[in-house]
C-alpha positions in Angstrom: -35.5 -61.9 -20.5 -32.1 -61.2 -19.9 -30.8 -62.7 -23.3 -34.0 -60.5 -25.0 -32.4 -57.4 -23.4 -29.2 -58.0 -24.2 -30.5 -58.8 -28.4 -32.6 -55.9 -28.1 -29.8 -53.6 -26.8 -27.2 -54.9 -29.5 -29.7 -54.2 -32.2 -30.4 -51.2 -30.9 -26.7 -49.9 -30.6 -26.3 -51.5 -34.3 -28.7 -49.9 -35.6 -27.8 -46.2 -34.2 -24.4 -46.5 -34.1 -23.8 -43.4 -35.9 -25.7 -42.0 -34.1 -23.9 -42.9 -30.6 -20.4 -42.7 -32.3 -21.0 -39.2 -33.2 -22.6 -38.1 -30.2 -19.8 -39.7 -27.8 -17.1 -37.8 -30.3 -19.0 -34.9 -29.5 -19.2 -35.3 -25.8 -15.7 -36.0 -25.3 -14.7 -32.9 -27.1 -16.4 -30.8 -25.4 -15.6 -32.1 -22.0 -11.8 -31.5 -23.4 -11.9 -28.5 -25.5 -14.6 -26.6 -24.0 -13.0 -24.8 -21.0 -10.1 -23.4 -23.0 -12.9 -21.4 -25.1 -15.1 -20.4 -22.4 -12.9 -16.9 -21.4 -14.3 -16.1 -25.1 -17.9 -16.4 -24.6 -18.9 -13.1 -22.7 -20.7 -14.6 -19.3 -21.7 -11.9 -16.8 -19.8 -13.7 -13.9 -18.9 -11.6 -10.9 -15.6 -11.9 -9.8 -15.1 -12.2 -6.4 -11.7 -10.7 -4.2 -10.7 -10.9 -0.7 -9.1 -7.9 0.6 -7.6 -8.7 4.2 -8.3 -6.0 6.9 -10.6 -4.7 8.5 -12.5 -1.2 6.5 -15.6 1.3 7.4 -16.9 3.6 4.6 -13.8 6.1 5.5 -10.8 4.3 5.9 -11.6 1.7 2.1 -8.0 1.3 0.4 -7.3 4.2 -2.2 -6.9 1.4 -5.0 -10.7 0.6 -3.9 -12.4 3.9 -3.6 -10.3 5.2 -6.9 -12.6 2.5 -8.7 -15.8 4.2 -7.2 -14.8 7.7 -7.4 -11.9 10.5 -9.1 -10.6 13.5 -7.2 -10.4 17.1 -8.3 -6.5 16.0 -9.5 -5.0 12.8 -10.2 -1.4 11.6 -9.3 0.9 10.0 -11.8 3.7 7.4 -10.6 6.6 9.6 -9.9 4.0 11.8 -7.4 3.5 14.4 -9.9 0.0 16.1 -10.5 -3.0 15.6 -13.3 -5.8 16.9 -14.3 -8.6 14.8 -12.4 -12.5 15.8 -12.4 -10.6 19.2 -13.0 -9.6 20.2 -15.8 -6.8 22.7 -14.9 -6.1 25.1 -11.9 -4.5 28.1 -11.2 -3.0 29.9 -7.9 -2.5 33.3 -6.5 0.3 35.5 -6.7 0.8 35.3 -3.0 0.6 31.3 -3.6 -2.5 30.8 -0.9 -5.1 30.3 -3.2 -5.9 27.9 -5.7 -8.9 27.6 -7.8 -10.0 24.9 -9.5 -11.9 24.6 -12.9 -14.7 21.0 -13.0 -14.8 19.3 -16.6 -18.0 19.8 -18.1 -20.3 16.8 -18.7 -19.2 15.0 -15.2 -22.0 13.4 -13.3 -22.4 11.5 -10.2 -23.8 8.1 -9.8 -26.9 8.9 -9.4 -27.6 10.8 -12.9 -26.7 14.3 -11.5 -24.3 16.4 -13.1 -21.5 17.6 -10.4 -21.0 21.0 -9.5 -18.6 22.9 -7.4 -21.0 23.3 -4.7 -21.5 19.4 -4.1 -17.4 19.5 -3.4 -16.6 19.1 0.3 -12.9 17.6 1.5 -13.7 19.0 5.0 -10.9 20.6 5.7 -10.1 22.3 9.1 -8.0 24.9 8.0 -8.7 25.7 4.7 -11.8 28.0 3.5 -13.6 26.3 0.3 -16.2 28.8 -1.7 -17.8 27.7 -4.5 -17.6 30.8 -7.3 -20.3 29.1 -10.2 -21.2 25.8 -11.0 -17.9 24.8 -12.6 -15.5 26.8 -10.3 -14.4 25.9 -6.6 -11.5 28.1 -4.7 -9.6 26.9 -1.8 -7.6 29.9 0.9 -5.1 28.2 2.4 -3.5 30.0 5.6 -0.1 30.1 4.0 1.0 28.7 1.4 1.6 24.8 0.8 3.0 23.7 -2.5 2.4 19.7 -1.8 -2.0 21.1 -2.1 -2.9 19.9 -5.6 -2.2 16.3 -4.0 -4.4 17.1 -1.4 -7.9 16.9 -3.4 -6.4 14.0 -5.3 -8.9 11.9 -2.6 -11.7 10.9 -4.3 -15.0 12.4 -3.2 -18.3 11.5 -2.1 -21.8 12.6 -1.4 -24.4 10.6 0.7 -21.8 7.7 1.5 -20.3 6.2 -1.4 -21.8 8.0 -4.2 -19.1 8.7 -6.4 -18.1 9.5 -10.2 -15.8 6.6 -11.2 -16.4 3.7 -13.2 -18.2 1.5 -10.7 -20.8 2.5 -8.7 -21.9 0.5 -5.2 -24.5 -2.1 -6.0 -24.6 -3.2 -2.6 -23.0 -2.8 1.0 -22.8 -5.0 3.4 -22.0 -4.1 7.0 -21.4 -5.5 10.0 -21.5 -2.8 12.8 -19.5 -0.1 11.5 -17.1 -2.6 9.5 -17.5 -3.5 5.8 -17.6 -7.2 5.1 -18.9 -7.1 1.4 -19.0 -4.5 -1.2 -20.7 -5.3 -4.8 -20.2 -3.2 -7.8 -21.2 -2.5 -11.0 -19.1 -4.1 -13.5 -19.2 -7.2 -11.4 -17.1 -7.2 -8.9 -17.3 -8.1 -5.4 -14.9 -7.1 -2.5 -15.2 -9.6 0.2 -12.8 -8.2 3.4 -11.3 -10.4 5.9 -9.8 -9.9 9.4 -6.5 -12.1 8.5 -4.9 -13.9 6.0 -5.8 -17.2 7.1 -9.9 -16.7 6.6 -9.2 -15.6 3.3 -6.9 -18.0 2.2 -10.0 -20.9 3.6 -12.6 -19.6 1.8 -10.4 -18.9 -1.5 -9.9 -22.5 -0.7 -13.6 -23.4 -0.4 -14.7 -22.1 -4.1 -15.7 -18.5 -2.3 -13.2 -16.5 -3.7 -11.7 -16.2 -7.5 -8.6 -13.8 -6.0 -7.2 -12.3 -2.9 -5.0 -9.7 -3.1 -1.7 -7.4 -1.1 -1.2 -11.3 1.2 2.2 -11.4 2.6 2.6 -14.8 2.7 1.4 -17.8 0.2 2.6 -21.0 2.1 0.6 -24.3 1.0 -1.6 -22.0 -1.9 1.7 -22.9 -4.8 0.9 -26.0 -4.4 -2.5 -26.0 -5.5 -3.1 -26.7 -9.3 -4.7 -24.2 -11.4 -3.6 -21.1 -9.3 -1.4 -18.0 -10.2 0.5 -16.5 -8.0 1.5 -13.1 -8.8 4.4 -11.1 -6.6 3.9 -7.2 -6.6 6.5 -4.7 -5.1 4.7 -1.9 -3.0 7.4 1.5 -3.5 4.5 3.0 -1.9 5.3 1.6 1.5 9.4 1.0 2.8 10.0 -1.5 5.9 12.4 0.0 8.6 13.7 -0.3 12.1 12.6 2.8 13.8 14.4 3.7 17.1 13.4 5.4 19.9 16.1 7.9 19.8 15.2 9.8 23.3 16.3 6.3 24.4 19.7 6.3 26.2 20.6 3.2 24.4 20.0 4.8 21.2 21.3 8.1 21.6 24.6 7.4 19.7 24.5 7.8 16.2 27.5 5.9 16.0 25.5 3.0 17.5 22.9 4.0 15.3 25.0 3.4 12.2 26.6 0.1 13.8 23.1 -1.4 14.3 22.5 -0.6 10.6 26.2 -1.7 9.1 25.6 -5.2 11.1 22.5 -6.5 9.0 23.9 -8.7 6.8 20.7 -10.2 4.9 19.6 -7.0 2.1 16.0 -8.2 1.2 15.5 -6.8 -2.6 14.4 -4.2 -3.4 16.1 -2.7 -0.9 15.0 0.8 0.6 17.8 3.4 0.9 15.4 6.2 2.7 12.2 7.3 3.5 10.5 8.6 -0.1 10.1 6.4 -3.1 12.3 5.8 -5.8 9.1 6.3 -7.9 9.4 9.8 -6.6 11.2 13.1 -8.8 12.4 13.7 -5.1 14.5 10.8 -4.5 18.2 10.7 -4.1 20.1 7.3 -5.3 23.0 9.0 -3.8 23.1 8.4 0.0 25.0 6.7 3.2 23.9 2.6 1.9 25.0 0.8 4.6 25.8 -2.2 3.1 26.6 -4.9 5.4 30.2 -4.8 7.5 30.5 -6.1 10.7 34.4 -4.8 10.9 33.0 -0.8 10.9 29.9 -2.0 12.9 32.3 -3.0 15.7 33.8 -0.3 15.0 31.6 2.2 15.9 30.0 0.1 18.1 33.2 0.6 20.1 33.4 4.5 19.3 29.4 4.3 21.4 30.2 2.8 24.4 33.9 1.6 24.8 35.5 -1.3 25.0 33.0 -2.8 27.6 29.5 -2.3 25.4 27.6 -4.3 28.2 25.4 -0.9 28.1 23.8 -2.2 25.1 24.1 -6.3 25.2 20.4 -6.8 24.7 17.6 -5.0 22.9 13.9 -5.6 22.7 12.4 -5.4 19.1 9.1 -4.8 18.3 7.2 -6.4 15.5 3.6 -7.2 13.6 3.1 -10.9 13.2 3.5 -10.9 9.3 7.4 -9.7 9.7 8.5 -12.1 12.3 10.6 -13.7 9.8 12.7 -10.8 9.2 12.9 -9.6 13.0 14.2 -13.1 13.3 17.1 -12.2 10.7 17.6 -9.4 12.6 18.0 -10.9 15.8 20.7 -13.7 14.3 22.6 -10.2 12.3 23.0 -8.3 15.7 23.9 -11.3 17.6 27.3 -11.2 16.1 27.8 -7.5 17.4 27.4 -9.4 20.9 23.8 -7.9 21.6 21.1 -10.2 22.4 17.7 -9.8 20.5 14.7 -10.2 22.3 11.8 -10.0 20.1 7.8 -8.8 21.1 5.1 -9.1 19.0 2.6 -6.4 19.0 -0.7 -5.4 17.5 -0.8 -1.9 17.8 1.9 0.8 17.5 0.7 2.8 21.1 3.1 1.0 22.8 6.4 2.2 23.7 9.4 0.5 22.1 12.5 0.4 22.4 13.2 -0.8 18.6 10.3 -1.1 16.3 10.3 -2.9 13.2 7.1 -2.2 10.6 5.8 -0.9 7.6 5.4 2.6 7.0 3.5 4.4 4.2 5.1 6.6 1.7 3.1 10.0 0.9 3.2 10.6 -2.8 4.6 14.1 -2.4 7.9 13.8 -0.8 7.1 16.5 1.9 7.3 14.3 5.6 7.3 17.3 7.4 5.0 14.7 10.0 6.8 11.7 10.2 10.1 13.6 10.6 9.8 16.9 12.4 10.4 17.0 16.0 7.4 19.0 16.7 4.7 16.4 15.2 2.8 12.9 16.6 4.2 11.4 13.4 7.6 11.4 14.3 8.0 7.8 16.3 11.2 7.5 16.6 11.2 11.2 18.4 14.0 12.2 16.2 15.7 15.7 16.5 17.3 17.6 14.7 17.5 21.0 13.9 19.2 21.3 10.0 16.3 18.4 9.3 13.6 20.2 10.9 14.8 23.8 8.7 14.8 21.1 5.4 11.5 19.9 6.6 10.1 23.7 6.9 11.4 25.0 3.8 10.6 22.2 1.6 6.6 22.5 2.5 7.0 26.2 1.5 9.7 26.2 -1.5 7.1 26.5 -4.9 10.0 25.7 -7.9 10.4 22.2 -7.9 13.9 21.9 -8.6 14.8 24.0 -5.3 12.4 22.2 -3.6 14.4 18.4 -4.9 17.4 20.4 -3.9 16.2 20.6 -0.5 14.9 17.1 -0.4 18.1 15.5 -1.2 19.7 17.4 1.4 16.8 16.4 3.9 17.3 12.5 2.8 21.3 12.8 3.1 21.1 14.4 6.8 18.5 11.6 8.0 20.2 8.6 6.7 23.4 9.9 8.5 22.0 10.2 12.0 19.7 7.0 11.0 17.0 7.5 13.6 15.4 4.3 11.5 17.2 1.5 9.9 15.7 1.5 6.3 15.6 -2.7 4.8 12.8 -2.6 1.8 10.0 -2.6 0.1 7.7 -5.2 0.5 6.0 -7.7 -1.7 2.8 -9.0 -1.0 0.9 -11.4 -3.7 -2.2 -11.8 -5.5 -3.5 -15.2 -5.5 -5.7 -15.8 -8.8 -6.9 -19.0 -10.4 -5.5 -19.8 -13.9 
């Protein structure tokens, strides 16, 4: 029987050898070359994207919101304003009224035309009135030149029904927190509480991409993984000093701490305004590493006996621990011991706080640095800076505003209520 089957198989292969050889060559060609041509075939593959963080419908990242809808205006990279859903706008002679004209032929995702009566930004201190279907007016209590930037926020109705290129197909919640958001155009966003769980999902093949992670560690060694760095010029990393703490009341001491930092990360942040902004001032004090100057300033602040500042508690978040360790090493050269404290939120008190801070698209930073504002976490007080911030948000002429904010940056950085370090780099992970 064995001889029979052997002879039968041999005879069959001999008779069909051309077909067998041809099919073998085709199979080999498909195995090696088809993957290279696969991207050219239009296959409706859903792109599954991992996002780090806990978000509700009202707190989704702006880049996702802008996929779903648009605002009356849009913002250029330099912070200037361009038309969005509105084709144009006018302001009154007293600069308190803004009237926007909507572009014709714009529809919500439910196919209904958008009208001025649909628009509701829920402003507390701005009166809103729809003049007709295409015209809406906002009345402010006092002039506020950055107002056109405020209405760049995407608008929605009945939840997440918007006007953008992608509509919501499905949304999955865990309580108020979004776990998954599916959009038209084969986009699916999956949300993870931390980078570790997102990386695990990527490794298991549940994700095609992860956006905005701070550390790619072992993923760099994986085959067919693409790592794309992205500098975020809409944030800066800084050490905020509690200026009302007697330890940091001296400007000389704060400057000494700044000069003592040796590791100047790239790209270096010189101040609180983005280098992309029309109001950015590059000619401010840079605080390049200078240990001799730092030592001199420290002695000026506390005298030859520096026991008053021999220890600093530096609070930070887990993702900035490496930066905190570097600062600890640098300040040790001044004879200052640093105790690093890991925190989860910013509501607790601090001596020095190492965090990243969002940069507003407009140079108006009244909320962040004016002495009366809760956003002024350094408790910084400067009559000069207060006056500049008050003038900046009331001045209409952009060139005059630019002069004001140039002066604001110089004054703030000279006083050093915060030590500006760098613009953070995040990484997008995808498959090749």
